[in-house]
C-alpha positions as CSV (number, residue, x, y, z in Angstrom):
1,M,11.5,-9.9,-5.5
2,I,13.8,-11.3,-8.2
3,E,16.6,-9.1,-7.0
4,C,16.0,-10.4,-3.4
5,V,16.3,-14.0,-4.5
6,W,19.4,-13.2,-6.6
7,L,21.1,-11.5,-3.7
8,R,20.2,-14.4,-1.5
9,R,21.9,-16.8,-3.9
10,L,24.9,-14.6,-4.3
11,M,25.4,-14.4,-0.6
12,A,25.1,-18.2,-0.4
13,D,27.8,-18.6,-3.1
14,L,30.0,-16.3,-1.1
15,G,29.5,-18.5,2.0
16,V,27.2,-16.1,3.8
17,G,23.9,-17.9,3.3
18,Q,20.9,-17.7,5.6
19,D,18.3,-20.2,6.9
20,T,15.4,-17.8,7.3
21,A,13.2,-16.4,4.6
22,N,13.6,-12.8,3.4
23,T,10.5,-10.7,4.2
24,I,9.1,-8.7,1.3
25,Y,6.4,-6.3,2.5
26,T,3.6,-5.6,0.0
27,D,0.2,-3.9,-0.1
28,D,-0.4,-5.5,-3.4
29,S,-3.7,-7.2,-4.3
30,Q,-4.7,-9.7,-1.6
31,S,-5.9,-12.0,-4.3
32,A,-2.3,-12.1,-5.8
33,L,-1.0,-12.9,-2.3
34,A,-3.6,-15.7,-1.9
35,V,-2.5,-17.2,-5.2
36,A,1.2,-17.1,-4.1
37,R,0.4,-18.7,-0.8
38,N,-2.1,-21.4,-1.7
39,P,-1.3,-23.9,-4.5
40,A,-4.9,-24.9,-4.5
41,F,-5.7,-21.8,-6.5
42,Y,-3.4,-22.9,-9.3
43,A,-6.2,-24.6,-11.3
44,C,-8.1,-21.3,-11.5
45,T,-5.1,-19.3,-12.6
46,N,-4.2,-20.6,-16.1
47,H,-3.5,-17.1,-17.5
48,I,-1.5,-15.5,-14.7
49,E,1.8,-13.9,-15.6
50,M,4.9,-15.9,-15.0
51,H,6.3,-13.7,-12.2
52,Y,3.3,-14.6,-10.0
53,H,4.2,-18.3,-10.4
54,Y,7.8,-17.5,-9.6
55,A,6.7,-15.8,-6.4
56,K,4.7,-18.8,-5.5
57,E,7.6,-21.1,-6.1
58,R,10.0,-19.0,-4.0
59,L,7.4,-18.7,-1.2
60,L,6.9,-22.5,-1.1
61,A,10.7,-23.0,-1.1
62,G,11.0,-20.8,2.0
63,E,13.2,-18.2,0.4
64,I,10.7,-15.3,0.8
65,S,7.7,-14.4,3.0
66,L,5.0,-12.1,1.8
67,P,3.1,-10.4,4.7
68,Y,0.3,-8.1,3.8
69,V,0.7,-4.5,4.8
70,L,-2.4,-2.4,5.4
71,T,-2.6,0.7,3.2
72,P,-2.6,3.2,6.2
73,E,0.6,1.6,7.5
74,N,2.3,1.9,4.0
75,L,1.4,5.5,3.2
76,L,5.0,6.7,3.4
77,A,6.1,4.2,0.7
78,Y,3.7,6.0,-1.7
79,I,6.3,8.8,-2.1
80,F,8.4,6.3,-4.0
81,T,5.6,4.4,-5.9
82,K,2.7,6.7,-6.6
83,A,2.1,10.0,-8.5
84,L,1.2,12.5,-5.7
85,S,-0.1,16.0,-5.5
86,C,2.4,18.7,-4.4
87,E,0.6,18.9,-1.0
88,K,0.9,15.1,-0.3
89,L,4.5,15.1,-1.6
90,E,5.5,17.9,0.8
91,A,3.6,16.1,3.7
92,F,5.5,12.9,3.0
93,H,8.8,14.8,2.8
94,K,8.2,16.2,6.3
95,A,7.1,12.8,7.6
96,L,10.3,11.3,6.4
97,G,12.4,14.1,7.8
98,L,13.8,15.1,4.4
99,L,15.2,18.6,4.0
100,P,14.3,20.9,1.1
101,F,16.7,20.7,-1.8
102,V,16.7,24.5,-2.3
103,D,15.6,27.1,0.2
């Protein structure tokens, strides 16, 4: 997310800013998304790491939006973010249309 905000600001400095929020899709914890979306939870979150507060600030400023993605809809992203068995890795390679590196 920090990279997204940085690129937004760089583009604005170059004169190619945008009025709409950048969408960052996440299947992260729904409780973390609730904290980012609702400032009323702030009193209950004294010990949350700073990057969650940064996410909340950017969300309230309208720079980003954080829609929740259901896990079944995000399975292909797991090839990049999760440790997978060989069978699952090969299945995801096929689903993405990737060719084998070596025959």
